[in-house]
N, C-alpha and C positions, 0 to 999 in steps of 0.2 A: 550736484550735477550741473555743469555749466553748459548752457546752450548758446551758441553764437548765432546772431542774426545779422546778415548783411543789410546795411541801410540803403537798399537799392531794389529795382524792379518790383516784385510783388510785395516787398515790405511796405510800400506806400499804399497798397490796397488793403493789406490784412494785418498790419502790425498791432492794431488794437486787439484783434483776436489772439494773435500769437503771444502777446505779452501776458494777457490774463491766463491763457491756457497753460503756459509753462509755469507761471508763478503759482497757479492753483495746485499744480502737481509738486510744488516745492523746489522747482529748479531755479537756478540763478541765470538770468538772462543777460547776455553781453552783446551790445550792439557795436558795430563798426562806427567810426566817426562820420560826420557829414562829408560829402564828396569834396575832395580837393584835387588840385592838379596832380599831386603825388599819388592819390588813389587811382586816378585815370592812368597815369604812367605805369602803375603796377598791372592794371588790367590789360593794357596794350601789349605787354610782354607775353600774354597768354592767348590772345585772340587775333585772328587774321584781320588784315586791314579792311576787308570787305564787310566785316561785321558792323552793326550799328553802334553808335556812340553809347547808347544805354547798356548794351551788352558788355562793352569794354569797361564801363564804369562798374557794372555788377561784379565782374571777375576781379576787379581791383579791390572791391570790398571783401570778397571771399578770401583773396590773398592776404588782406590785412588780418583777418581772423584766424588764418591758418596757424595751427600750433598753439593757440591761446585758450582753447576750450575743449570740452569733451565731445561735443557734436556741433556741426554747423548745419543750419536749416537751409535746404534748397528744395522747395516743393517741385513735384513732378506733375505738371498739369498740361493736358492736351486740349480738352474741351469739356464743357459742362453739359452740353447736349448736342444733337445733330446740327443745330442752328446757332450754337454759342461756342464757336471755336476761338482759340487763342493763336497768336502768332507762333509759327513753328519754332522760334527760338525758345519759347517756354517749355516746349516738349523736350528739348535737348539739353537744357542747362543742368539738369541733375546728373546725367551721364557725363557731361563735359566737366563738371566740377569734380566728380569722382576720378576722372582720368587725369585731370590737371593737378589734383591734390590727393594723391593716393595714400599719404600718411595720415590724413584726417578722416574722422568718422563723419560722413555726410548723412544727415537724417532727412527724411522727406515724408510727405503724404502724397498719395497718388490719386489723381482724378482724371478719368477719361470716360468714354461711352460705357465701358463695362464696369467701371468703378465710380459712378457718378454721385454716390451718397457721401456728401462732404463730412457729415458727422461721423460716419463709419470710418472714413479715411483718417480722421483725427484720432479716433479710438485705436485704430491699428498702429498709428505712429506712437501713441502713448504706451501701448502694449510692448512695442519694440524697445521702448526705453525702460521697461520693467514694471509698469503700472498696470493695475487691473482694468478690465473693461468698464466697470462702474466708475472708477476714479477718473479715467480718461473721458468718459461720457459726461460726467458731471462737470468736469473742468471745461469741456467744450461748450456745454449749455450756458455756463456762467460767462464764458468769454464772448459767445455770440450775442447774448443779451446785452452785455456791456457795450460791445461794438455797435450794435443797432441803436442804442440810446445816444451814443456819441455822434453817430452819423446824422440822426434826426436833429440834434442840436446844431450841428455844422450846417445843415441845409437851412435851418431857420436863420442862422447868423448870415448866411449867404444872401438870403432873400431880403433881410433887413436893409442891405445896402441899396436896394431899389427905392427905398423911401427917402433917400438923401438926394434931393433934387439939385443941390448946388454943385456937385462934382460930375465930371464925365464918368460914364460907366462903360467898362470894357469887359467883355466875356472872354476869359482865357480858356481855350479849348486844347487840351493836351493830356496825354496819359499821366497818371499821377506820379509815376516814377520820373517824369520829366518836369512836370509843373512844380513839384516840391523839392526837386534836387538842387543843392546849393551851387552846383556848377552850371546847370542848365536853366532852370526856371526861376529860382529865387532872385537872381539879379534883375530879371525882367520885372517881376512883381515889385521889388524894391524901388526900381527906377520910376515905375508908374505911380506908386504911392507917394513918392517924393514930389511928383509933379501934379498933385491934386487930382489923381484918378483913382476911382474905386474899382478894384478888380474883383469880378465875380468868377466862380469856377463852374465850368459846364458840368462836371461830374457830381456836383452837389445840387441835385434837383429831385423833386418829387412829382414830376410831370408824368405824362403818358409813357408807360414802359415800351410802347411800340411807336412812339413819336418819330423815331428814326425813319420810319417808312415814308414819311413825307419828303425825305431827301433820297433815300434808297430803299426799295422794298425787297432787295435781294442780298443785303449785307449779312455776313455771318460771323464777323469778328466781335466778340462779346464787348470788349472795352470800347471799341469804336461806336458800337450801337449806343452805349451809355452816354458817350460824349455828344452824339447827334441828338439824343433825347434832350440834353441840356440846351443845345442850340435852339431846338424847337420850343422849349419851355421859356427861354429867356430872350430870344432875338428881338421881340417887339419892344422890350423894356430897356435895352442897352443901346449905347451910341455906336459901338463898334465891336468887332470880334477879332481876336488874335488866334490863329491856328499855329500851335507850337509843336514842332516835331524834331527828332534827331536824325541826322543823316547816317545811312540811307534806309529809313524805315519803309518797307514795302507796303504794308496795309495803309499807313498814313498817306503815302504818295497817291494812292488811289482815292481814298476817302476825302482828302483835302481838295482834290480836283472836283469831286462831286459838290463839295461845299461852296467852292468858289463859283461854281456854275449856277447854284440854286439859292444861296443865301442873299438876301436883299441888302442887309445892313453893310456899311463899309467894312471890309475884311482884309487883313494882311496875313501872309504866311511867313513864319520865321522858322528857318531850318538851321539847327545848331549842330556844328561839328567840332572836332577837337581843336581846330585852329581858329575858332570863332573869335572875332575881335570885339571886345567890350565897347570900344569907341564906335565901331561901325554899327553895332546893335543899337546903341543909344541914339545914334543919328536917325535910324529908321523909326525907332519908337517916337522920337521927338516930332518927326515929320507926320507920323500917323496921328498923334495927339493934336497937332496943329490943324490937320484936315478935319478932325472931328469937332474941334472948337469952332471952326468956320462953317460947319455944316455942309461940307462939300460932298461929292459923290463917292463912288466905289473906288477901292484901292486893291491892287493885286501884286 
């Protein structure tokens, strides 16, 4: 059985779990390639112009996998609790994928207030694929354990960068599906690394899980909370902060304004759209790094 996984959106949060889960069940896992301009163009054909860049990229990845496998994984997630909601786009992408690609089998696991047991959601998905409750449960347990170990190692590697006093340290604050995407975030990280900058990731932190309350005590978007926890955990140890978002992300537009008003360290906001110029982006990054090297004040 071939399971197709789009290398976009929730892939960057949960691919370590997905990979082990499906392989433990004996499935072959097929990933779409890293994001390219071609992938983006595929997605734009299916999504209205007003949708965010990340959604356009995601549908491009689903399009790439269409017709190549037995199932395509598109999770159906609304919220993990009353105070841990996701952007409304995540609630709709499963139905959107089924509508746009009716000839493909779209597999999912469903999480909302009434179905908040993540393990049970994976078990039900496994059963839909023809596996037993025990087989699916065991596969999830192994996958979760493996992913937790990998995350802990990644956090430690992230923190090790703080011990290097010779380089400028910049905290990159952005959703994983933007930070790790080859079209959106990787060019930024690559440029900074080439210019003697250590890049730390806000989501890789083991700080106070409620640290975000120091910036906003009424926030309810799960992933934005996690990023603010990273800012609180690392701000005192880095030289500057980059807020990375894709246009026109609603949650980020609000949360970034909160950060710009409350974060002390020099901070720059980078908003990436489909027409983004690499040259213009590098110019802004170069200026920001120069300011950090000179120890000057705040940037917006």
